[in-house]
C-alpha positions as CSV (number, residue, x, y, z in Angstrom):
1,X,-42.5,41.4,48.4
2,X,-43.5,38.2,50.2
3,X,-45.9,35.9,48.4
4,X,-47.5,32.7,49.3
5,X,-46.4,30.5,46.5
6,X,-48.1,27.3,45.4
7,X,-45.4,25.2,47.1
8,X,-46.2,26.8,50.4
9,X,-49.9,26.1,50.3
10,X,-51.2,23.8,53.0
11,X,-54.6,24.6,54.3
12,X,-55.7,26.2,51.0
13,X,-55.0,23.0,49.1
14,X,-56.9,20.9,51.8
15,X,-59.9,23.1,51.3
16,X,-59.7,22.8,47.5
17,X,-59.2,19.1,47.5
18,X,-62.0,18.5,50.0
19,X,-64.4,20.9,48.3
20,X,-63.8,19.2,44.9
21,X,-65.7,16.2,46.0
22,X,-68.8,18.4,46.0
23,X,-68.6,19.1,42.3
24,X,-70.3,16.0,40.8
25,X,-71.7,17.1,37.5
26,X,-71.8,20.8,38.2
27,X,-69.9,23.0,35.7
28,X,-66.8,24.7,37.1
29,X,-68.3,28.2,36.4
30,X,-71.3,27.3,38.6
31,X,-69.4,25.3,41.2
32,X,-67.1,28.3,41.8
33,X,-69.8,30.2,43.6
34,X,-70.5,27.2,45.9
35,X,-66.9,26.9,47.0
36,X,-66.1,30.6,47.3
37,X,-69.5,31.2,49.0
38,X,-68.6,28.7,51.7
39,X,-65.2,30.2,52.2
40,X,-66.8,33.6,52.6
41,X,-69.5,32.4,55.0
42,X,-66.9,30.8,57.2
43,X,-64.7,33.9,57.1
44,X,-67.4,36.3,58.3
45,X,-68.6,33.7,60.9
46,X,-65.1,33.5,62.3
47,X,-64.6,37.3,62.4
48,X,-68.1,37.6,64.1
49,X,-67.4,34.9,66.6
50,X,-64.1,36.4,67.7
51,X,-65.7,39.8,68.4
52,X,-68.7,38.1,70.0
53,X,-66.6,36.3,72.5
54,X,-64.7,39.5,73.3
55,X,-67.9,41.3,74.0
56,X,-69.2,38.5,76.2
57,X,-66.0,38.6,78.3
58,X,-66.5,42.4,78.7
59,X,-69.8,41.6,80.3
60,X,-71.7,44.7,79.3
61,X,-74.4,42.8,77.3
62,X,-73.5,44.3,73.9
63,X,-72.8,41.0,72.1
64,X,-76.0,41.3,70.1
65,X,-75.6,45.0,69.3
66,X,-75.0,45.2,65.6
67,X,-73.2,48.6,65.9
68,X,-70.5,46.9,67.9
69,X,-69.6,44.9,64.9
70,X,-70.2,47.3,62.0
71,X,-68.1,50.1,63.6
72,X,-65.1,47.8,63.3
73,X,-65.9,46.6,59.7
74,X,-67.2,43.2,60.9
75,X,-70.3,41.8,59.3
76,X,-73.1,41.1,61.8
77,X,-74.2,37.4,61.6
78,X,-77.7,36.7,62.9
79,X,-78.2,33.8,65.3
80,X,-79.7,31.4,62.7
81,X,-76.8,32.0,60.3
82,X,-73.9,31.5,62.8
83,X,-71.5,28.7,62.0
84,X,-72.4,26.7,65.1
85,X,-76.0,26.4,63.8
86,X,-74.8,25.4,60.3
87,X,-72.3,22.9,61.7
88,X,-75.0,21.3,63.9
89,X,-77.1,20.5,60.8
90,X,-74.2,19.5,58.5
91,X,-75.4,16.0,58.1
92,X,-79.1,16.6,57.7
93,X,-80.9,16.5,54.3
94,X,-81.7,20.2,54.8
95,X,-78.1,21.5,55.0
96,X,-78.3,23.1,51.6
97,X,-81.5,25.1,52.6
98,X,-79.9,26.0,55.9
99,X,-76.9,27.6,54.1
100,X,-79.1,29.4,51.6
101,X,-81.2,30.8,54.5
102,X,-78.1,31.8,56.3
103,X,-76.9,33.7,53.3
104,X,-80.3,35.5,53.0
105,X,-80.3,36.5,56.6
106,X,-76.8,37.9,56.5
107,X,-77.7,40.0,53.4
108,X,-80.7,41.4,55.3
109,X,-78.5,42.5,58.2
110,X,-75.6,43.9,56.0
111,X,-76.6,46.2,53.2
112,X,-73.2,46.0,51.6
113,X,-73.8,42.3,50.9
114,X,-77.4,42.7,49.4
115,X,-77.9,40.4,46.4
116,X,-74.2,39.4,46.4
117,X,-74.0,36.1,48.3
118,X,-74.6,32.8,46.5
119,X,-77.9,31.0,47.4
120,X,-77.6,27.9,45.4
121,X,-76.7,25.3,48.0
122,X,-80.2,23.6,48.0
123,X,-80.0,22.6,44.4
124,X,-80.6,18.9,43.7
125,X,-77.3,18.5,41.9
126,X,-75.3,19.3,45.0
127,X,-74.6,16.1,47.0
128,X,-75.8,17.0,50.5
129,X,-73.7,14.3,52.2
130,X,-70.5,15.7,50.6
131,X,-71.6,19.2,51.4
132,X,-71.9,18.2,55.1
133,X,-68.3,16.7,54.9
134,X,-67.0,20.1,53.7
135,X,-68.8,21.9,56.4
136,X,-67.1,19.6,58.9
137,X,-63.7,20.4,57.5
138,X,-64.4,24.1,57.9
139,X,-65.7,23.5,61.4
140,X,-62.6,21.6,62.6
141,X,-60.1,24.2,61.6
142,X,-60.5,27.6,63.2
143,X,-59.2,30.5,61.1
144,X,-58.8,33.1,63.8
145,X,-56.3,31.1,65.7
146,X,-53.6,31.8,63.1
147,X,-52.6,35.1,64.6
148,X,-50.6,37.0,61.9
149,X,-52.0,34.6,59.3
150,X,-55.5,35.7,59.9
151,X,-55.9,36.3,56.2
152,X,-55.6,32.6,55.5
153,X,-59.2,32.6,54.2
154,X,-58.3,35.4,51.9
155,X,-55.4,33.4,50.6
156,X,-57.7,30.4,50.3
157,X,-60.1,32.5,48.3
158,X,-57.3,33.6,45.9
159,X,-55.9,30.0,45.7
160,X,-59.3,28.7,44.7
161,X,-59.8,31.5,42.1
162,X,-56.5,30.4,40.5
163,X,-57.6,26.8,40.5
164,X,-60.9,27.7,38.9
165,X,-59.0,29.7,36.3
166,X,-56.9,26.6,35.6
167,X,-60.0,24.5,35.1
168,X,-62.1,27.0,33.1
169,X,-59.5,27.9,30.5
170,X,-60.5,30.7,28.2
171,X,-63.6,31.6,30.3
172,X,-61.3,32.4,33.3
173,X,-60.1,35.6,31.7
174,X,-63.4,37.1,32.8
175,X,-62.4,36.9,36.5
176,X,-58.7,36.2,37.0
177,X,-55.4,37.8,36.2
178,X,-52.3,35.9,37.3
179,X,-51.0,37.2,40.6
180,X,-47.4,37.8,39.2
181,X,-48.8,40.0,36.4
182,X,-50.9,42.0,38.9
183,X,-48.0,42.3,41.3
184,X,-45.7,43.7,38.5
185,X,-48.3,46.4,37.7
186,X,-48.6,47.3,41.4
187,X,-44.9,47.3,42.2
188,X,-44.2,49.7,39.3
189,X,-47.2,52.0,40.0
190,X,-46.8,51.9,43.8
191,X,-50.4,53.0,44.7
192,X,-49.7,54.4,48.2
193,X,-52.6,56.9,48.3
194,X,-55.4,58.4,46.3
195,X,-58.1,56.9,44.0
196,X,-57.5,53.4,42.5
197,X,-59.7,52.4,39.6
198,X,-60.2,49.3,37.5
199,X,-62.9,49.5,34.8
200,X,-63.0,45.7,34.3
201,X,-62.1,44.5,37.7
202,X,-62.9,40.8,37.5
203,X,-62.6,39.3,41.0
204,X,-60.8,42.3,42.3
205,X,-57.2,41.1,42.2
206,X,-55.8,44.5,41.3
207,X,-57.3,46.0,44.5
208,X,-56.2,43.0,46.7
209,X,-52.6,43.4,45.5
210,X,-52.7,47.1,46.0
211,X,-53.7,46.6,49.6
212,X,-50.9,44.0,50.1
213,X,-48.4,46.5,48.7
214,X,-49.5,49.2,51.1
215,X,-49.4,46.8,54.1
216,X,-45.9,45.5,53.1
217,X,-44.6,49.0,52.9
218,X,-46.0,50.0,56.3
219,X,-48.7,52.2,54.8
220,X,-52.4,52.6,55.6
221,X,-55.0,50.9,53.5
222,X,-57.4,53.7,54.3
223,X,-55.2,56.0,52.3
224,X,-56.6,54.6,49.1
225,X,-60.2,54.8,47.7
226,X,-61.2,51.9,45.5
227,X,-63.4,52.1,42.4
228,X,-64.3,49.6,39.8
229,X,-66.9,47.8,37.8
230,X,-67.5,44.6,35.8
231,X,-70.1,43.6,33.3
232,X,-70.4,39.9,34.4
233,X,-72.8,39.5,37.3
234,X,-71.1,36.4,38.8
235,X,-67.7,38.0,38.5
236,X,-69.0,41.2,40.1
237,X,-70.2,39.3,43.1
238,X,-66.9,37.4,43.4
239,X,-65.1,40.7,43.6
240,X,-67.5,42.0,46.3
241,X,-66.8,39.0,48.4
242,X,-63.1,39.0,47.7
243,X,-62.7,42.6,48.8
244,X,-65.0,42.1,51.8
245,X,-62.7,39.3,53.0
246,X,-59.8,41.6,52.7
247,X,-61.5,44.5,54.5
248,X,-61.3,46.7,51.5
249,X,-64.2,49.1,51.2
250,X,-64.9,49.5,47.4
251,X,-67.3,51.2,45.1
252,X,-68.0,48.7,42.3
253,X,-71.2,50.3,41.3
254,X,-74.7,49.3,42.4
255,X,-74.7,46.3,40.0
256,X,-72.8,44.8,37.2
257,X,-72.6,47.0,34.2
258,X,-71.0,47.4,30.8
259,X,-68.2,50.0,31.2
260,X,-68.6,51.5,27.7
261,X,-72.3,51.9,27.9
262,X,-73.0,52.4,31.6
263,X,-70.0,54.0,33.2
264,X,-70.5,53.6,37.0
265,X,-68.1,56.5,37.8
266,X,-68.5,59.0,35.0
267,X,-67.0,62.0,36.8
268,X,-64.3,60.1,38.8
269,X,-60.7,61.0,38.0
270,X,-58.3,58.3,39.3
271,X,-54.7,58.7,40.6
272,X,-54.0,55.0,39.6
273,X,-55.7,52.9,37.1
274,X,-54.8,49.2,36.8
275,X,-56.6,46.8,34.4
276,X,-56.5,43.7,32.4
277,X,-59.3,44.3,29.8
278,X,-60.5,41.5,27.6
279,X,-58.0,40.9,24.8
280,X,-59.0,42.0,21.3
281,X,-62.7,42.3,22.2
282,X,-64.9,42.6,19.1
283,X,-68.5,43.8,18.7
284,X,-68.2,46.1,21.7
285,X,-70.8,48.6,20.4
286,X,-68.6,51.1,18.6
287,X,-71.4,52.1,16.2
288,X,-73.5,53.4,19.1
289,X,-70.6,55.4,20.6
290,X,-69.2,57.3,17.7
291,X,-69.4,60.8,19.3
292,X,-68.3,59.7,22.7
293,X,-66.0,62.3,24.4
294,X,-63.7,59.5,25.5
295,X,-62.3,59.0,22.0
296,X,-60.0,62.1,22.2
297,X,-57.2,60.4,20.3
298,X,-59.3,58.7,17.6
299,X,-62.3,56.5,17.1
300,X,-61.5,52.9,18.1
301,X,-62.3,50.2,15.4
302,X,-65.5,48.2,15.8
303,X,-63.6,45.0,15.6
304,X,-61.2,45.5,18.5
305,X,-61.8,47.4,21.8
306,X,-58.1,47.6,22.9
307,X,-57.8,51.3,22.2
308,X,-61.3,51.9,23.5
309,X,-60.2,50.5,26.9
310,X,-57.0,52.5,26.8
311,X,-58.8,55.8,25.9
312,X,-61.5,55.1,28.5
313,X,-58.8,54.9,31.2
314,X,-56.9,58.0,29.9
315,X,-60.3,59.9,30.1
316,X,-60.6,58.9,33.8
317,X,-57.1,59.8,34.7
318,X,-56.4,62.6,37.2
319,X,-54.0,65.4,36.2
320,X,-51.0,63.6,37.5
321,X,-52.5,60.1,37.3
322,X,-50.9,56.9,36.1
323,X,-52.1,53.8,34.3
324,X,-50.8,50.3,34.3
325,X,-52.6,47.8,32.0
326,X,-52.3,44.6,30.1
327,X,-52.7,44.6,26.4
328,X,-52.3,42.0,23.6
329,X,-49.0,42.6,21.7
330,X,-50.9,43.5,18.5
331,X,-51.7,46.9,20.0
332,X,-48.0,47.7,19.9
333,X,-47.8,47.8,16.1
334,X,-51.3,47.4,14.6
335,X,-52.2,49.9,11.8
336,X,-55.6,48.5,11.0
337,X,-58.9,50.3,11.8
338,X,-57.1,53.5,12.6
339,X,-55.2,52.0,15.6
340,X,-51.9,53.2,14.3
341,X,-53.1,56.8,14.2
342,X,-54.6,56.5,17.7
343,X,-51.3,55.1,19.1
344,X,-49.4,57.9,17.3
345,X,-51.6,60.6,18.9
346,X,-51.2,59.1,22.4
347,X,-47.5,58.9,22.0
348,X,-47.3,62.5,20.7
349,X,-49.4,63.6,23.7
350,X,-46.4,62.3,25.8
351,X,-48.5,59.8,27.7
352,X,-46.5,56.6,27.2
353,X,-44.1,56.1,30.1
354,X,-43.0,52.5,29.8
355,X,-43.7,49.4,27.7
356,X,-42.8,45.9,29.0
357,X,-42.9,42.9,26.7
358,X,-43.9,40.0,28.9
359,X,-42.9,36.3,28.6
360,X,-45.3,33.8,27.1
361,X,-47.5,31.2,29.0
362,X,-48.3,33.5,31.9
363,X,-52.1,33.1,31.4
364,X,-54.3,30.1,31.9
365,X,-56.7,31.7,29.4
366,X,-54.7,32.4,26.3
367,X,-51.3,31.9,24.6
368,X,-51.6,35.5,23.1
369,X,-48.4,37.3,23.9
370,X,-49.0,40.4,26.0
371,X,-47.3,43.6,27.1
372,X,-47.7,45.9,30.0
373,X,-48.4,49.6,29.2
374,X,-47.7,52.3,31.7
375,X,-49.0,55.8,30.9
376,X,-48.7,59.0,32.9
377,X,-50.1,62.5,32.7
378,X,-47.1,63.7,34.8
379,X,-44.1,61.8,33.5
380,X,-40.9,62.2,35.5
381,X,-39.0,61.9,32.2
382,X,-40.9,64.0,29.7
383,X,-40.4,63.2,26.1
384,X,-38.9,59.8,26.9
385,X,-40.3,56.2,27.1
386,X,-38.7,53.2,28.8
387,X,-38.7,49.9,26.8
388,X,-38.2,46.6,28.7
389,X,-37.9,43.2,27.0
390,X,-38.9,40.7,29.7
391,X,-39.7,37.8,27.4
392,X,-36.9,35.7,28.8
393,X,-38.0,36.1,32.4
394,X,-40.1,33.8,34.5
395,X,-40.0,30.1,35.6
396,X,-42.2,27.3,34.3
397,X,-44.3,26.1,37.3
398,X,-46.2,23.5,35.2
399,X,-45.8,22.2,31.7
400,X,-48.1,24.9,30.4
401,X,-47.8,27.8,32.9
402,X,-45.0,30.3,33.7
403,X,-44.7,32.6,36.6
404,X,-42.5,35.7,37.2
405,X,-40.5,35.2,40.4
406,X,-40.1,37.7,43.2
407,X,-36.7,38.5,41.8
408,X,-38.1,39.1,38.3
409,X,-40.7,41.5,39.6
410,X,-38.2,43.3,41.8
411,X,-35.8,43.7,38.8
412,X,-38.6,45.2,36.6
413,X,-39.6,47.6,39.4
414,X,-36.0,48.6,40.0
415,X,-35.4,49.2,36.3
416,X,-38.5,51.5,36.1
417,X,-37.5,53.4,39.3
418,X,-34.0,54.0,37.9
419,X,-35.5,55.3,34.7
420,X,-37.9,57.6,36.7
421,X,-34.9,58.9,38.7
422,X,-32.8,59.5,35.5
423,X,-30.1,57.0,36.6
424,X,-30.9,54.1,34.3
425,X,-28.1,52.7,32.0
426,X,-29.2,50.9,28.9
427,X,-28.8,47.1,28.9
428,X,-28.6,45.6,25.4
429,X,-31.4,43.1,24.9
430,X,-33.2,44.1,28.1
431,X,-33.9,47.8,28.5
432,X,-33.4,51.2,26.9
433,X,-34.8,54.7,27.0
434,X,-36.1,56.2,23.7
435,X,-37.2,59.7,22.9
436,X,-40.5,60.5,21.2
437,X,-38.4,61.3,18.1
438,X,-36.9,57.8,18.2
439,X,-40.4,56.3,18.3
440,X,-41.5,58.5,15.4
441,X,-38.6,57.2,13.3
442,X,-39.9,53.7,14.1
443,X,-43.3,54.7,12.6
444,X,-44.8,54.9,16.2
445,X,-44.4,51.2,16.7
446,X,-43.9,50.3,20.4
447,X,-42.5,46.8,20.2
448,X,-39.6,46.8,22.8
449,X,-37.4,44.5,20.6
450,X,-37.1,47.3,18.1
451,X,-35.4,49.5,20.7
452,X,-33.5,47.3,23.2
453,X,-31.5,45.5,20.5
454,X,-29.8,42.1,20.9
455,X,-28.2,41.0,24.1
456,X,-24.4,41.3,23.9
457,X,-22.6,38.0,23.9
458,X,-19.8,37.6,26.3
459,X,-16.3,37.6,24.7
460,X,-14.7,34.2,25.4
461,X,-11.2,35.6,24.6
462,X,-10.6,33.2,21.6
463,X,-9.1,35.1,18.6
464,X,-11.4,35.2,15.6
465,X,-9.1,33.3,13.2
466,X,-8.5,30.5,15.7
467,X,-12.2,30.3,16.4
468,X,-13.1,30.1,12.6
469,X,-10.4,27.4,12.1
470,X,-11.8,25.4,15.0
471,X,-15.4,25.7,14.0
472,X,-14.9,24.9,10.3
473,X,-12.9,21.8,11.3
474,X,-15.8,20.7,13.6
475,X,-18.3,21.4,10.8
476,X,-16.2,19.3,8.3
477,X,-16.2,16.4,10.8
478,X,-20.0,16.7,11.2
479,X,-20.4,16.6,7.4
480,X,-18.2,13.5,7.2
481,X,-20.2,11.8,9.9
482,X,-23.5,12.7,8.2
483,X,-22.3,11.1,4.9
484,X,-21.4,7.9,6.8
485,X,-24.8,7.8,8.4
486,X,-26.5,8.4,5.0
487,X,-24.6,5.5,3.5
488,X,-25.6,3.1,6.3
489,X,-29.3,4.1,5.9
490,X,-29.2,3.5,2.2
491,X,-27.5,0.1,2.7
492,X,-30.1,-1.0,5.2
493,X,-33.1,0.1,3.2
494,X,-31.6,-1.6,0.1
495,X,-31.3,-4.9,2.1
496,X,-35.1,-4.9,2.5
497,X,-35.9,-3.9,-1.0
498,X,-36.1,-0.1,-0.9
499,X,-33.8,2.0,-3.0
500,X,-33.3,5.7,-2.1
């Protein structure tokens, strides 16, 4: 699957670098809505202008007819909010107010965007001269001229989300899951059609990657229905804008809401569920939900919501539905708070399809090691679970961050597909298929390393006796060298009055 990698970024980085001059003393979490809001405004303006010019050329006088735009999924931009008006006032003291007013008027004309767009450009902390410079940058580069790369603003939006995640550290977990992790979930689940659900959707990355998967496999994005929700109001708005840029019509609830206490889709049963819930969330309100029907496999502990998230998703799964989710590795083996019993019950219900141990340093937000859990109500291999140890995969792209490559993701997806087809051969140290009885003998612990074993070492052809003779001789020489070095160190320390 093609991916725009960091090394290929051109325009996206220009936008980021130019917009960064705006920041001043604004916190990254607040500044995020300013940058992403501008990207969104420019996107809908360009789409509107392209259609507007086409209607003008047709000559039927329909260029101000809102239905001409909404029927094609294009947001209608009122005259005062059009980019030409904003660009004309870029270097006036009122530019912040002009943008805020444009956002309000766009919301009035497009019900889907009501109370979603940021309206904080007039704030005193935002340098209006620099804001005008960024407006100029957007003005001078037309997005619609890129032909097949029309989604460049969508890419820019994703690029800036990643950069904000890098800046915000731990807080970034609320809105961003690394693209390579999301793509792995999507490539294994292959959500071609049906209902796709994410109960903690962040900025909507799972849905964006699902749409890309469908497009790259010549499918139709209209074959999936998207559902989600998020408790963070800012993140919820980011998701709405991100999906709107991508042309994805989603039901994320009428407002941000806590998934456990205010389920926005209580009767929905999804064909595909993809999620990266908050790791090891404590104080999630367990004491107020003790009799909840979602806890079919056991009451999750108050101090950790991992198995609450997992059971919430199982509850929302269609009869043949599938789940792909990210969980901290502790969930593979924990016995505290009844988690071991919950895990045992889920395994005995034959729901666990595949477990993938992921490499470290994939997340900006945490160094906690994670695994991917794939569950299914209609397993192609009943009574069996695929274990993959992918901890050695990935490439370091910075000193602190690792990414799975396209080849890595393809290998993981191919391994799963071979398992589903019944053609997979075990690879020591990488993958194996275990039965429910095998897992029971391991006390229902799901750590892949317990099952895949140790990678076989290639035989170099040297006879054992000859190898031992050679190695012991080399070791003896190293011991001799260490004694010589020790004597030299003692001698030199003694020369300056230190006895060892």
